[in-house]
Residue, then its C-alpha position, 0 to 999 in steps of 0.5 A: m899574640n903568640l909570636q915565637i922566635k923559633d918560627y923566625q930567622r934573625l936578619f940583622s941588628h944594630s945599636g942606636l937605631r930609633f923608632l922612625i928609622n926602624e919604621l922606614a927600614m921595615k917598610g922596605y921589607s913590607g909584605l914579608g912578615v918581618i918584626s923589629i924589636v928594640k930593647d935597651d937601644d939594641f935593634v934586631c929584625y926577624m923575618p918568618k922562616s916560612k917566607i924565605e922560600e919566597t925570597s930565595i926564589e926571587g933571588l935565584k931568578l935575579y942572580s941566575s940572569k946576567e941581564k936581570f942582574d945588571q939591570y938591577a945594579s944599574n937601576f939601583r945606582k940611578f935610583q940612589s943618585s937621584f935620591k942623593n940629588f933630591c936630598e941636596e935640593v931639600l937641604l937648600k930650602s924650607l922643608s914642606k910636608s910633601q918633601i918629607g913624605k917623598l923622603f920617607e917613600l924614598c927611604g923605604e924604596c931604597i931598603n926595598q932594593y938593597k934587601k936583594t943583596e941580603f942572604i934571604f935573596v942570595d943563599r939559594s943562588y950560592l948553593e945552586s952555583q955549587k952544583s950547577e954550571n950556570q955561568e951567568l949565575n957564577d959570573n953574577l956571584e963573583k961581582y956580588e960582594k963588590i956591589k953589596f959593599e958599594f950599595r951599603d956605603s950609599i945607604n949609609t951616606i943616605f940615612f944610616g950614617k951619623n952625618s947622612y942626608y936623612q939625619r941632616i934633614l931631620e935636624k933641619l926639620g927639628k929647627e924649623i918646627g921647634v922639636s928636637s931631632e932626637d925626639l923626632q927619631q921616636y915619631k912614626s913617619s905619619e906623625i912627622l907629617e902631622l907636625f905640619e898641622g901642629k900635632k906633636v907626640d906627647n913626651k911619655t910616648v917618646k920616652e916609652r918608644f926609646r926604651r921599648n918598641v915593636i913593629i910587626d908587618h902583617d902583609g903590608d899592614f904595620e902594628y906598632y907597640w911600645g911601653k908595657e905592651a911592647e915589653k910583654i911582646i918582647d918577653n914572650f917572643l924571646g922567651e928562654t934562651m939556651e945558656s950554653e949553645v947556639s946554632g947557625t948556618i954552616v959556611n965552612k965545615g970543620k970542628i975546633t975548640g978555642i978561646a972566644r974573642i968577641i967584637k961586639p955590635g957597635w964597636h965598628e964605630d969605635l976604631s980604637r976599641i976594635k984595634e984593642a980587641m984585635e991586638c988582644m987576639n992570638k993566632g987560633d982564637i975563635l972570632v965571635s962577632e955581630t958580622t965581619s967586614p974589611d976593617i977587622m981583617i987582622a982578627i979574621r986572619k988570626a982566627g981558628a974559626i969564625v962565628t957571627d950573629q948575622g949573615g948567610l952563605m955569601s956574607h963576608a964572614a962566610i967568604m972569609a971563613r972559606e978563603m981562610n979555610v977555617p970552620g965558620i957558622v954565621g946567623c947564630g942570632n945572639a952569639t955575641k951576647l951569650i958568649n963572653d970574651g975569654d970563654l973556652i968554646e967549641v965550634d962544630a961547623n959539621n953540625g952547625t953549633v957553637r958550645i961554651i965548654k968553659k966560662a971565663k973567670s969574671 
C-alpha cells in the first residue's frame, strides 16, 4: 500500500475521537477515497486531491441556486429534527439490534449532509463569487456561515458532544449488554450489532485500536487496520515532515513576521486554558490554531496574522482574516504541531507559506 500524504488534502482533526465514531463519520464521506488516521489520541482525516474537483463542482451547483440551497437547508433541518426525535424515543426503552442499526445509518447520513458545508464543497463557489455577478450565489454565501454554525451545533448535540444522543445511547447499550461504553467506542458498527448475538471483540484488539488505527475508503468499501499494521501505514503515509515550513491556502494576502501564539486542538473544551492563551497574546502576535471560532475572538482581534491547520476560503478563520485585513493562511495541516508558542515566524500570505525563523527557548 503506497498512500502518500502529498496526494491528499487534510480535511479536519480532533482529539479524543474513537474508532466507532470515526467509522460512522467516514461513511458520511463514502466514495470519496477518504483516509482517517488515529495516532496517540489524535484523529486526522484526509481526502485525495483528485476528488476535490468532483466535490467543488457539486458544491458550485448547490450554492449557485437559491432553490437548491434553500431546499438543502430545509431538508437537513427536518432530518436533524427527525433524528433527535428518534434518539429521544430510543432512550426510553430497551435497545434492539434494529434500533442501533438505524442509529448508525442516521449518523452516516447526518455527516453526508453536513459535509456539503465543508471547504471541499464551498471554496470554488467563493472563488466564483469574486468574479461573477450571480446574485443567487452571493446571497447563498452570505447565509452560509450562519447555517454552517447552526448545523455544527446540531451535530454536536446528536453525536460529537460529551452528552450527545450518540454517547448516551452507547452508555445505555453498554449497561444493557455488560460492555463498558469506552470499550464499545473501539468496535466497528458491524461488531456492535453482533453483540446482540453474544459476540464480543477481544481486549487486545480494543487496546490496539485505541492507540493506533486507520480506516481507508476504496469507492465505498472500507478497510480497517490497527496495531502494527496501522503503525506501518501511518509511518509510510506521514513520512518525513519539514522542520521549518508549512504551506496552505491563502485567504488574505500580506506578509508579516511575528511571535507565534498557539491554541492547540482540544483547548476549546477547556475555557480556562483558552482564556490564559488569549491573555498571553500581544497585539500583532501571530495566531496559530487548529481552527478559529467566536470563542477566541479576543485572540483574533489581537492577531497580526492568522494561520490554521484546517479550513478553506469560507472558514471562520478565512472570514476573520479578511474582515480584520491581516495575512491569513488556512489548511496548513500540522502548523500547531510544527510551530511552538513563542517561535518567531514569517507568514507569507502572498505565497501561502509559514516559516519558522527562530525557535523559542525551551
